[in-house]
PyMOL commands that place a pseudoatom at each C-alpha (Angstrom):
pseudoatom trace, name=CA, resn=MET, resi=1, chain=A, elem=C, hetatm=0, pos=[11.151, -3.221, 14.773]
pseudoatom trace, name=CA, resn=ARG, resi=2, chain=A, elem=C, hetatm=0, pos=[12.173, -6.000, 12.398]
pseudoatom trace, name=CA, resn=ARG, resi=3, chain=A, elem=C, hetatm=0, pos=[8.758, -7.614, 12.751]
pseudoatom trace, name=CA, resn=TRP, resi=4, chain=A, elem=C, hetatm=0, pos=[6.688, -4.558, 11.881]
pseudoatom trace, name=CA, resn=VAL, resi=5, chain=A, elem=C, hetatm=0, pos=[8.966, -3.498, 9.022]
pseudoatom trace, name=CA, resn=GLY, resi=6, chain=A, elem=C, hetatm=0, pos=[8.641, -6.991, 7.560]
pseudoatom trace, name=CA, resn=LEU, resi=7, chain=A, elem=C, hetatm=0, pos=[4.875, -6.808, 7.893]
pseudoatom trace, name=CA, resn=LEU, resi=8, chain=A, elem=C, hetatm=0, pos=[4.908, -3.335, 6.399]
pseudoatom trace, name=CA, resn=VAL, resi=9, chain=A, elem=C, hetatm=0, pos=[6.595, -4.686, 3.277]
pseudoatom trace, name=CA, resn=LEU, resi=10, chain=A, elem=C, hetatm=0, pos=[4.147, -7.569, 3.061]
pseudoatom trace, name=CA, resn=CYS, resi=11, chain=A, elem=C, hetatm=0, pos=[1.080, -5.367, 3.388]
pseudoatom trace, name=CA, resn=SER, resi=12, chain=A, elem=C, hetatm=0, pos=[2.410, -3.013, 0.714]
pseudoatom trace, name=CA, resn=GLY, resi=13, chain=A, elem=C, hetatm=0, pos=[1.654, -5.584, -1.949]
pseudoatom trace, name=CA, resn=MET, resi=14, chain=A, elem=C, hetatm=0, pos=[4.841, -7.634, -1.902]
pseudoatom trace, name=CA, resn=ALA, resi=15, chain=A, elem=C, hetatm=0, pos=[2.656, -10.609, -0.985]
pseudoatom trace, name=CA, resn=HIS, resi=16, chain=A, elem=C, hetatm=0, pos=[-0.986, -11.298, -1.742]
pseudoatom trace, name=CA, resn=ALA, resi=17, chain=A, elem=C, hetatm=0, pos=[-2.871, -10.966, 1.521]
pseudoatom trace, name=CA, resn=GLY, resi=18, chain=A, elem=C, hetatm=0, pos=[-6.321, -11.098, -0.012]
pseudoatom trace, name=CA, resn=PRO, resi=19, chain=A, elem=C, hetatm=0, pos=[-8.952, -8.383, -0.252]
pseudoatom trace, name=CA, resn=GLY, resi=20, chain=A, elem=C, hetatm=0, pos=[-9.931, -6.261, 2.697]
pseudoatom trace, name=CA, resn=PHE, resi=21, chain=A, elem=C, hetatm=0, pos=[-13.359, -4.954, 3.567]
pseudoatom trace, name=CA, resn=ASP, resi=22, chain=A, elem=C, hetatm=0, pos=[-13.174, -2.282, 0.893]
pseudoatom trace, name=CA, resn=GLY, resi=23, chain=A, elem=C, hetatm=0, pos=[-12.280, -4.744, -1.854]
pseudoatom trace, name=CA, resn=VAL, resi=24, chain=A, elem=C, hetatm=0, pos=[-8.784, -3.436, -2.515]
pseudoatom trace, name=CA, resn=GLY, resi=25, chain=A, elem=C, hetatm=0, pos=[-6.779, -5.132, 0.179]
pseudoatom trace, name=CA, resn=ASP, resi=26, chain=A, elem=C, hetatm=0, pos=[-7.916, -2.368, 2.530]
pseudoatom trace, name=CA, resn=ARG, resi=27, chain=A, elem=C, hetatm=0, pos=[-4.993, -0.286, 1.373]
pseudoatom trace, name=CA, resn=GLY, resi=28, chain=A, elem=C, hetatm=0, pos=[-7.062, 2.114, -0.716]
pseudoatom trace, name=CA, resn=PRO, resi=29, chain=A, elem=C, hetatm=0, pos=[-6.813, 2.696, -4.453]
pseudoatom trace, name=CA, resn=MET, resi=30, chain=A, elem=C, hetatm=0, pos=[-3.431, 3.828, -5.675]
pseudoatom trace, name=CA, resn=PRO, resi=31, chain=A, elem=C, hetatm=0, pos=[-3.560, 6.882, -7.923]
pseudoatom trace, name=CA, resn=GLY, resi=32, chain=A, elem=C, hetatm=0, pos=[-1.928, 6.875, -11.336]
pseudoatom trace, name=CA, resn=PHE, resi=33, chain=A, elem=C, hetatm=0, pos=[1.710, 7.707, -10.818]
pseudoatom trace, name=CA, resn=GLU, resi=34, chain=A, elem=C, hetatm=0, pos=[4.706, 8.298, -12.991]
pseudoatom trace, name=CA, resn=ARG, resi=35, chain=A, elem=C, hetatm=0, pos=[7.974, 8.797, -11.183]
pseudoatom trace, name=CA, resn=PRO, resi=36, chain=A, elem=C, hetatm=0, pos=[9.215, 12.388, -11.511]
pseudoatom trace, name=CA, resn=ALA, resi=37, chain=A, elem=C, hetatm=0, pos=[12.746, 13.098, -12.585]
pseudoatom trace, name=CA, resn=PRO, resi=38, chain=A, elem=C, hetatm=0, pos=[15.269, 13.361, -9.729]
pseudoatom trace, name=CA, resn=GLY, resi=39, chain=A, elem=C, hetatm=0, pos=[14.643, 16.485, -7.694]
pseudoatom trace, name=CA, resn=MET, resi=40, chain=A, elem=C, hetatm=0, pos=[11.253, 17.096, -9.281]
pseudoatom trace, name=CA, resn=GLY, resi=41, chain=A, elem=C, hetatm=0, pos=[7.804, 16.764, -7.776]
pseudoatom trace, name=CA, resn=PRO, resi=42, chain=A, elem=C, hetatm=0, pos=[6.605, 15.969, -4.271]
pseudoatom trace, name=CA, resn=GLY, resi=43, chain=A, elem=C, hetatm=0, pos=[7.530, 12.891, -2.304]
pseudoatom trace, name=CA, resn=PRO, resi=44, chain=A, elem=C, hetatm=0, pos=[5.070, 10.673, -0.413]
pseudoatom trace, name=CA, resn=ALA, resi=45, chain=A, elem=C, hetatm=0, pos=[2.441, 12.512, 1.596]
pseudoatom trace, name=CA, resn=GLY, resi=46, chain=A, elem=C, hetatm=0, pos=[3.781, 13.620, 4.955]
pseudoatom trace, name=CA, resn=MET, resi=47, chain=A, elem=C, hetatm=0, pos=[7.424, 13.250, 3.950]
pseudoatom trace, name=CA, resn=GLN, resi=48, chain=A, elem=C, hetatm=0, pos=[9.839, 16.137, 3.535]
pseudoatom trace, name=CA, resn=GLY, resi=49, chain=A, elem=C, hetatm=0, pos=[11.709, 16.879, 0.333]
pseudoatom trace, name=CA, resn=THR, resi=50, chain=A, elem=C, hetatm=0, pos=[11.327, 15.214, -3.013]
pseudoatom trace, name=CA, resn=TRP, resi=51, chain=A, elem=C, hetatm=0, pos=[11.200, 11.628, -4.208]
pseudoatom trace, name=CA, resn=ASP, resi=52, chain=A, elem=C, hetatm=0, pos=[14.610, 11.089, -5.767]
pseudoatom trace, name=CA, resn=ASP, resi=53, chain=A, elem=C, hetatm=0, pos=[17.433, 8.552, -5.922]
pseudoatom trace, name=CA, resn=ALA, resi=54, chain=A, elem=C, hetatm=0, pos=[18.472, 9.307, -2.334]
pseudoatom trace, name=CA, resn=GLN, resi=55, chain=A, elem=C, hetatm=0, pos=[14.961, 8.591, -1.038]
pseudoatom trace, name=CA, resn=GLU, resi=56, chain=A, elem=C, hetatm=0, pos=[14.824, 5.395, -3.092]
pseudoatom trace, name=CA, resn=GLU, resi=57, chain=A, elem=C, hetatm=0, pos=[18.125, 4.210, -1.641]
pseudoatom trace, name=CA, resn=LYS, resi=58, chain=A, elem=C, hetatm=0, pos=[16.955, 4.984, 1.892]
pseudoatom trace, name=CA, resn=VAL, resi=59, chain=A, elem=C, hetatm=0, pos=[13.790, 2.886, 1.550]
pseudoatom trace, name=CA, resn=LEU, resi=60, chain=A, elem=C, hetatm=0, pos=[15.636, 0.059, -0.187]
pseudoatom trace, name=CA, resn=ALA, resi=61, chain=A, elem=C, hetatm=0, pos=[18.254, 0.004, 2.571]
pseudoatom trace, name=CA, resn=MET, resi=62, chain=A, elem=C, hetatm=0, pos=[15.523, -0.291, 5.214]
pseudoatom trace, name=CA, resn=VAL, resi=63, chain=A, elem=C, hetatm=0, pos=[13.839, -3.167, 3.395]
pseudoatom trace, name=CA, resn=LYS, resi=64, chain=A, elem=C, hetatm=0, pos=[17.173, -4.914, 2.763]
pseudoatom trace, name=CA, resn=GLU, resi=65, chain=A, elem=C, hetatm=0, pos=[18.082, -4.733, 6.459]
pseudoatom trace, name=CA, resn=TYR, resi=66, chain=A, elem=C, hetatm=0, pos=[14.790, -6.008, 7.853]
pseudoatom trace, name=CA, resn=ASP, resi=67, chain=A, elem=C, hetatm=0, pos=[13.513, -8.284, 5.064]
pseudoatom trace, name=CA, resn=PRO, resi=68, chain=A, elem=C, hetatm=0, pos=[16.221, -9.426, 2.594]
pseudoatom trace, name=CA, resn=ALA, resi=69, chain=A, elem=C, hetatm=0, pos=[13.788, -11.673, 0.714]
pseudoatom trace, name=CA, resn=ALA, resi=70, chain=A, elem=C, hetatm=0, pos=[11.428, -8.754, 0.094]
pseudoatom trace, name=CA, resn=TYR, resi=71, chain=A, elem=C, hetatm=0, pos=[14.414, -6.681, -1.020]
pseudoatom trace, name=CA, resn=GLN, resi=72, chain=A, elem=C, hetatm=0, pos=[15.228, -9.253, -3.692]
pseudoatom trace, name=CA, resn=ARG, resi=73, chain=A, elem=C, hetatm=0, pos=[11.592, -9.294, -4.821]
pseudoatom trace, name=CA, resn=LEU, resi=74, chain=A, elem=C, hetatm=0, pos=[11.676, -5.515, -5.142]
pseudoatom trace, name=CA, resn=LEU, resi=75, chain=A, elem=C, hetatm=0, pos=[14.767, -5.692, -7.353]
pseudoatom trace, name=CA, resn=LEU, resi=76, chain=A, elem=C, hetatm=0, pos=[13.047, -8.245, -9.581]
pseudoatom trace, name=CA, resn=LEU, resi=77, chain=A, elem=C, hetatm=0, pos=[9.956, -6.036, -9.736]
pseudoatom trace, name=CA, resn=LYS, resi=78, chain=A, elem=C, hetatm=0, pos=[12.142, -3.104, -10.784]
pseudoatom trace, name=CA, resn=GLU, resi=79, chain=A, elem=C, hetatm=0, pos=[13.410, -5.130, -13.754]
pseudoatom trace, name=CA, resn=ARG, resi=80, chain=A, elem=C, hetatm=0, pos=[9.882, -6.117, -14.827]
pseudoatom trace, name=CA, resn=ASP, resi=81, chain=A, elem=C, hetatm=0, pos=[7.876, -2.971, -14.079]
pseudoatom trace, name=CA, resn=VAL, resi=82, chain=A, elem=C, hetatm=0, pos=[9.575, 0.246, -12.925]
pseudoatom trace, name=CA, resn=ARG, resi=83, chain=A, elem=C, hetatm=0, pos=[6.262, 2.010, -12.376]
pseudoatom trace, name=CA, resn=ALA, resi=84, chain=A, elem=C, hetatm=0, pos=[4.920, -0.726, -10.069]
pseudoatom trace, name=CA, resn=TYR, resi=85, chain=A, elem=C, hetatm=0, pos=[8.280, -0.840, -8.294]
pseudoatom trace, name=CA, resn=THR, resi=86, chain=A, elem=C, hetatm=0, pos=[8.188, 2.913, -7.604]
pseudoatom trace, name=CA, resn=ARG, resi=87, chain=A, elem=C, hetatm=0, pos=[4.624, 2.683, -6.331]
pseudoatom trace, name=CA, resn=GLN, resi=88, chain=A, elem=C, hetatm=0, pos=[5.704, -0.068, -3.939]
pseudoatom trace, name=CA, resn=LEU, resi=89, chain=A, elem=C, hetatm=0, pos=[8.563, 2.031, -2.582]
pseudoatom trace, name=CA, resn=MET, resi=90, chain=A, elem=C, hetatm=0, pos=[6.376, 5.088, -2.119]
pseudoatom trace, name=CA, resn=GLN, resi=91, chain=A, elem=C, hetatm=0, pos=[3.739, 3.068, -0.294]
pseudoatom trace, name=CA, resn=ILE, resi=92, chain=A, elem=C, hetatm=0, pos=[6.355, 1.549, 2.016]
pseudoatom trace, name=CA, resn=ALA, resi=93, chain=A, elem=C, hetatm=0, pos=[7.917, 4.967, 2.655]
pseudoatom trace, name=CA, resn=LYS, resi=94, chain=A, elem=C, hetatm=0, pos=[4.600, 6.634, 3.402]
pseudoatom trace, name=CA, resn=ARG, resi=95, chain=A, elem=C, hetatm=0, pos=[3.470, 3.961, 5.842]
pseudoatom trace, name=CA, resn=SER, resi=96, chain=A, elem=C, hetatm=0, pos=[6.882, 3.669, 7.455]
pseudoatom trace, name=CA, resn=GLU, resi=97, chain=A, elem=C, hetatm=0, pos=[6.940, 7.418, 8.144]
pseudoatom trace, name=CA, resn=ARG, resi=98, chain=A, elem=C, hetatm=0, pos=[3.645, 7.250, 10.010]
pseudoatom trace, name=CA, resn=LEU, resi=99, chain=A, elem=C, hetatm=0, pos=[4.506, 4.096, 11.971]
pseudoatom trace, name=CA, resn=MET, resi=100, chain=A, elem=C, hetatm=0, pos=[7.915, 5.349, 13.065]
pseudoatom trace, name=CA, resn=LYS, resi=101, chain=A, elem=C, hetatm=0, pos=[6.435, 8.599, 14.381]
pseudoatom trace, name=CA, resn=ASN, resi=102, chain=A, elem=C, hetatm=0, pos=[3.311, 7.146, 15.991]
pseudoatom trace, name=CA, resn=PRO, resi=103, chain=A, elem=C, hetatm=0, pos=[3.634, 4.207, 18.434]
pseudoatom trace, name=CA, resn=GLU, resi=104, chain=A, elem=C, hetatm=0, pos=[-0.160, 3.920, 18.746]
pseudoatom trace, name=CA, resn=ALA, resi=105, chain=A, elem=C, hetatm=0, pos=[-0.521, 3.605, 14.977]
pseudoatom trace, name=CA, resn=ARG, resi=106, chain=A, elem=C, hetatm=0, pos=[2.219, 0.976, 15.051]
pseudoatom trace, name=CA, resn=GLU, resi=107, chain=A, elem=C, hetatm=0, pos=[0.315, -1.030, 17.673]
pseudoatom trace, name=CA, resn=ARG, resi=108, chain=A, elem=C, hetatm=0, pos=[-2.882, -0.863, 15.605]
pseudoatom trace, name=CA, resn=PHE, resi=109, chain=A, elem=C, hetatm=0, pos=[-0.934, -1.897, 12.528]
pseudoatom trace, name=CA, resn=MET, resi=110, chain=A, elem=C, hetatm=0, pos=[0.475, -4.952, 14.304]
pseudoatom trace, name=CA, resn=GLU, resi=111, chain=A, elem=C, hetatm=0, pos=[-2.977, -5.917, 15.619]
pseudoatom trace, name=CA, resn=ILE, resi=112, chain=A, elem=C, hetatm=0, pos=[-4.536, -5.640, 12.158]
pseudoatom trace, name=CA, resn=ARG, resi=113, chain=A, elem=C, hetatm=0, pos=[-1.830, -7.728, 10.499]
pseudoatom trace, name=CA, resn=SER, resi=114, chain=A, elem=C, hetatm=0, pos=[-2.036, -10.354, 13.253]
pseudoatom trace, name=CA, resn=LEU, resi=115, chain=A, elem=C, hetatm=0, pos=[-5.800, -10.674, 12.788]
pseudoatom trace, name=CA, resn=GLU, resi=116, chain=A, elem=C, hetatm=0, pos=[-5.381, -10.931, 9.013]
pseudoatom trace, name=CA, resn=VAL, resi=117, chain=A, elem=C, hetatm=0, pos=[-2.912, -13.769, 9.456]
pseudoatom trace, name=CA, resn=GLU, resi=118, chain=A, elem=C, hetatm=0, pos=[-5.298, -15.510, 11.855]
pseudoatom trace, name=CA, resn=LEU, resi=119, chain=A, elem=C, hetatm=0, pos=[-8.150, -15.154, 9.367]
pseudoatom trace, name=CA, resn=ARG, resi=120, chain=A, elem=C, hetatm=0, pos=[-6.100, -16.582, 6.503]
pseudoatom trace, name=CA, resn=THR, resi=121, chain=A, elem=C, hetatm=0, pos=[-4.945, -19.463, 8.706]
pseudoatom trace, name=CA, resn=LEU, resi=122, chain=A, elem=C, hetatm=0, pos=[-8.538, -20.349, 9.562]
pseudoatom trace, name=CA, resn=ALA, resi=123, chain=A, elem=C, hetatm=0, pos=[-9.562, -20.137, 5.905]
pseudoatom trace, name=CA, resn=ALA, resi=124, chain=A, elem=C, hetatm=0, pos=[-6.785, -22.563, 4.982]
pseudoatom trace, name=CA, resn=THR, resi=125, chain=A, elem=C, hetatm=0, pos=[-8.288, -25.207, 7.292]
pseudoatom trace, name=CA, resn=LEU, resi=126, chain=A, elem=C, hetatm=0, pos=[-11.671, -25.233, 5.522]
pseudoatom trace, name=CA, resn=GLU, resi=127, chain=A, elem=C, hetatm=0, pos=[-10.635, -27.629, 2.793]
pseudoatom trace, name=CA, resn=GLY, resi=128, chain=A, elem=C, hetatm=0, pos=[-11.470, -31.208, 3.689]
pseudoatom trace, name=CA, resn=GLN, resi=129, chain=A, elem=C, hetatm=0, pos=[-13.563, -30.343, 6.734]
pseudoatom trace, name=CA, resn=SER, resi=130, chain=A, elem=C, hetatm=0, pos=[-16.993, -31.816, 7.345]
pseudoatom trace, name=CA, resn=ASP, resi=131, chain=A, elem=C, hetatm=0, pos=[-20.042, -29.562, 7.160]
pseudoatom trace, name=CA, resn=ALA, resi=132, chain=A, elem=C, hetatm=0, pos=[-20.176, -29.318, 10.957]
pseudoatom trace, name=CA, resn=GLU, resi=133, chain=A, elem=C, hetatm=0, pos=[-16.480, -28.477, 11.156]
pseudoatom trace, name=CA, resn=ARG, resi=134, chain=A, elem=C, hetatm=0, pos=[-16.806, -25.908, 8.380]
pseudoatom trace, name=CA, resn=GLN, resi=135, chain=A, elem=C, hetatm=0, pos=[-19.652, -24.237, 10.259]
pseudoatom trace, name=CA, resn=LYS, resi=136, chain=A, elem=C, hetatm=0, pos=[-17.509, -23.951, 13.395]
pseudoatom trace, name=CA, resn=THR, resi=137, chain=A, elem=C, hetatm=0, pos=[-14.581, -22.621, 11.396]
pseudoatom trace, name=CA, resn=ARG, resi=138, chain=A, elem=C, hetatm=0, pos=[-16.840, -20.085, 9.696]
pseudoatom trace, name=CA, resn=GLU, resi=139, chain=A, elem=C, hetatm=0, pos=[-18.128, -18.914, 13.076]
pseudoatom trace, name=CA, resn=ALA, resi=140, chain=A, elem=C, hetatm=0, pos=[-14.539, -18.505, 14.254]
pseudoatom trace, name=CA, resn=MET, resi=141, chain=A, elem=C, hetatm=0, pos=[-13.729, -16.583, 11.066]
pseudoatom trace, name=CA, resn=MET, resi=142, chain=A, elem=C, hetatm=0, pos=[-16.712, -14.305, 11.623]
pseudoatom trace, name=CA, resn=ASN, resi=143, chain=A, elem=C, hetatm=0, pos=[-15.470, -13.559, 15.141]
pseudoatom trace, name=CA, resn=VAL, resi=144, chain=A, elem=C, hetatm=0, pos=[-11.989, -12.696, 13.890]
pseudoatom trace, name=CA, resn=GLY, resi=145, chain=A, elem=C, hetatm=0, pos=[-13.525, -10.734, 11.021]
pseudoatom trace, name=CA, resn=ARG, resi=146, chain=A, elem=C, hetatm=0, pos=[-15.481, -8.578, 13.451]
pseudoatom trace, name=CA, resn=GLN, resi=147, chain=A, elem=C, hetatm=0, pos=[-12.317, -7.846, 15.437]
pseudoatom trace, name=CA, resn=LEU, resi=148, chain=A, elem=C, hetatm=0, pos=[-10.456, -7.043, 12.229]
pseudoatom trace, name=CA, resn=PHE, resi=149, chain=A, elem=C, hetatm=0, pos=[-13.173, -4.720, 10.975]
pseudoatom trace, name=CA, resn=ASP, resi=150, chain=A, elem=C, hetatm=0, pos=[-13.299, -2.874, 14.306]
pseudoatom trace, name=CA, resn=ALA, resi=151, chain=A, elem=C, hetatm=0, pos=[-9.499, -2.539, 14.392]
pseudoatom trace, name=CA, resn=LYS, resi=152, chain=A, elem=C, hetatm=0, pos=[-9.440, -1.077, 10.893]
pseudoatom trace, name=CA, resn=GLN, resi=153, chain=A, elem=C, hetatm=0, pos=[-12.239, 1.323, 11.718]
pseudoatom trace, name=CA, resn=ALA, resi=154, chain=A, elem=C, hetatm=0, pos=[-10.344, 2.453, 14.816]
pseudoatom trace, name=CA, resn=ASP, resi=155, chain=A, elem=C, hetatm=0, pos=[-7.269, 3.096, 12.692]
pseudoatom trace, name=CA, resn=ARG, resi=156, chain=A, elem=C, hetatm=0, pos=[-9.309, 5.097, 10.180]
pseudoatom trace, name=CA, resn=ARG, resi=157, chain=A, elem=C, hetatm=0, pos=[-10.807, 7.215, 12.952]
pseudoatom trace, name=CA, resn=ALA, resi=158, chain=A, elem=C, hetatm=0, pos=[-7.334, 7.834, 14.381]
pseudoatom trace, name=CA, resn=LEU, resi=159, chain=A, elem=C, hetatm=0, pos=[-6.114, 8.836, 10.920]
pseudoatom trace, name=CA, resn=VAL, resi=160, chain=A, elem=C, hetatm=0, pos=[-8.974, 11.334, 10.621]
pseudoatom trace, name=CA, resn=GLU, resi=161, chain=A, elem=C, hetatm=0, pos=[-7.928, 12.837, 13.969]
pseudoatom trace, name=CA, resn=GLU, resi=162, chain=A, elem=C, hetatm=0, pos=[-4.325, 13.099, 12.760]
pseudoatom trace, name=CA, resn=LEU, resi=163, chain=A, elem=C, hetatm=0, pos=[-5.449, 14.833, 9.571]
pseudoatom trace, name=CA, resn=ASN, resi=164, chain=A, elem=C, hetatm=0, pos=[-7.725, 17.197, 11.524]
pseudoatom trace, name=CA, resn=GLU, resi=165, chain=A, elem=C, hetatm=0, pos=[-4.788, 18.176, 13.725]
pseudoatom trace, name=CA, resn=LYS, resi=166, chain=A, elem=C, hetatm=0, pos=[-2.711, 18.929, 10.622]
pseudoatom trace, name=CA, resn=ILE, resi=167, chain=A, elem=C, hetatm=0, pos=[-5.555, 20.975, 9.147]
pseudoatom trace, name=CA, resn=ALA, resi=168, chain=A, elem=C, hetatm=0, pos=[-5.934, 22.934, 12.401]
pseudoatom trace, name=CA, resn=LYS, resi=169, chain=A, elem=C, hetatm=0, pos=[-2.201, 23.676, 12.401]
pseudoatom trace, name=CA, resn=ILE, resi=170, chain=A, elem=C, hetatm=0, pos=[-2.309, 24.885, 8.785]
pseudoatom trace, name=CA, resn=GLN, resi=171, chain=A, elem=C, hetatm=0, pos=[-5.352, 27.036, 9.535]
pseudoatom trace, name=CA, resn=GLU, resi=172, chain=A, elem=C, hetatm=0, pos=[-3.497, 28.620, 12.457]
pseudoatom trace, name=CA, resn=GLU, resi=173, chain=A, elem=C, hetatm=0, pos=[-0.505, 29.292, 10.209]
pseudoatom trace, name=CA, resn=ILE, resi=174, chain=A, elem=C, hetatm=0, pos=[-2.815, 30.940, 7.652]
pseudoatom trace, name=CA, resn=LYS, resi=175, chain=A, elem=C, hetatm=0, pos=[-4.278, 33.189, 10.372]
pseudoatom trace, name=CA, resn=ILE, resi=176, chain=A, elem=C, hetatm=0, pos=[-0.810, 34.223, 11.567]
pseudoatom trace, name=CA, resn=ARG, resi=177, chain=A, elem=C, hetatm=0, pos=[0.255, 34.985, 7.997]
pseudoatom trace, name=CA, resn=ASP, resi=178, chain=A, elem=C, hetatm=0, pos=[-2.896, 37.073, 7.453]
pseudoatom trace, name=CA, resn=ASP, resi=179, chain=A, elem=C, hetatm=0, pos=[-2.155, 39.044, 10.615]
pseudoatom trace, name=CA, resn=GLU, resi=180, chain=A, elem=C, hetatm=0, pos=[1.437, 39.621, 9.511]
pseudoatom trace, name=CA, resn=ARG, resi=181, chain=A, elem=C, hetatm=0, pos=[0.592, 40.261, 5.848]
pseudoatom trace, name=CA, resn=ASP, resi=182, chain=A, elem=C, hetatm=0, pos=[2.184, 43.674, 5.312]
pseudoatom trace, name=CA, resn=ALA, resi=183, chain=A, elem=C, hetatm=0, pos=[5.244, 42.896, 7.436]
pseudoatom trace, name=CA, resn=ARG, resi=184, chain=A, elem=C, hetatm=0, pos=[5.880, 39.677, 5.528]
pseudoatom trace, name=CA, resn=ILE, resi=185, chain=A, elem=C, hetatm=0, pos=[5.486, 41.382, 2.149]
pseudoatom trace, name=CA, resn=GLU, resi=186, chain=A, elem=C, hetatm=0, pos=[7.840, 44.182, 3.193]
pseudoatom trace, name=CA, resn=GLU, resi=187, chain=A, elem=C, hetatm=0, pos=[10.427, 41.666, 4.416]
pseudoatom trace, name=CA, resn=TYR, resi=188, chain=A, elem=C, hetatm=0, pos=[10.144, 39.751, 1.160]
pseudoatom trace, name=CA, resn=ILE, resi=189, chain=A, elem=C, hetatm=0, pos=[10.621, 42.912, -0.928]
pseudoatom trace, name=CA, resn=ASP, resi=190, chain=A, elem=C, hetatm=0, pos=[13.586, 43.931, 1.253]
pseudoatom trace, name=CA, resn=GLN, resi=191, chain=A, elem=C, hetatm=0, pos=[15.333, 40.694, 0.280]
pseudoatom trace, name=CA, resn=PHE, resi=192, chain=A, elem=C, hetatm=0, pos=[15.259, 41.767, -3.363]
pseudoatom trace, name=CA, resn=THR, resi=193, chain=A, elem=C, hetatm=0, pos=[16.572, 45.271, -2.640]
pseudoatom trace, name=CA, resn=ARG, resi=194, chain=A, elem=C, hetatm=0, pos=[19.399, 43.907, -0.479]
pseudoatom trace, name=CA, resn=ARG, resi=195, chain=A, elem=C, hetatm=0, pos=[20.421, 41.483, -3.218]
pseudoatom trace, name=CA, resn=LYS, resi=196, chain=A, elem=C, hetatm=0, pos=[20.429, 44.262, -5.780]
pseudoatom trace, name=CA, resn=ALA, resi=197, chain=A, elem=C, hetatm=0, pos=[22.424, 46.602, -3.529]
pseudoatom trace, name=CA, resn=SER, resi=198, chain=A, elem=C, hetatm=0, pos=[25.065, 43.957, -2.739]
pseudoatom trace, name=CA, resn=GLY, resi=199, chain=A, elem=C, hetatm=0, pos=[25.323, 42.836, -6.357]
pseudoatom trace, name=CA, resn=LEU, resi=200, chain=A, elem=C, hetatm=0, pos=[24.074, 39.271, -5.680]
for i in range(1, 200): cmd.bond("trace and resi %d" % i, "trace and resi %d" % (i + 1))
show_as sticks, trace
zoom trace
């Protein structure tokens, strides 16, 4: 677990891993975000509750346990730019939630990060190589790049399946609620009359 949590922190922008195939580090564009006041507003997608001080402490504790150096960098970032710091924490929390619940997603994550490291390592050897050596290195990089692209595509497809399952579940809930419309409304109204009768 320590290894993937450390990699999770790194891929959340705590280190510069270079651009991905979509030009933004393959992490997707981050929307504009201002941290809501404690107890206000939604937390990261897929997480229960709200994004507040307790959630912040939970994520910080995880990072501190598995990657103390990254924890210190986060604290420095908080001093320099609170907005960027909060975005980092939310990104780590969102990804961590998915990886902890989905072993297959965790395996894909590890494969992708391993290939990215391999690609960067090969790129670092280019300097000082002869033309023939550079050509061989480039061919090796292309091979790794193909594997990396395919792994990321597989993860995207899996994510689409996960989202489709969530949509199907919500659609089923909507159907059930439609079928139980009058009963649910009556139960809801009864709550008000009981409160009034009991003086609550």
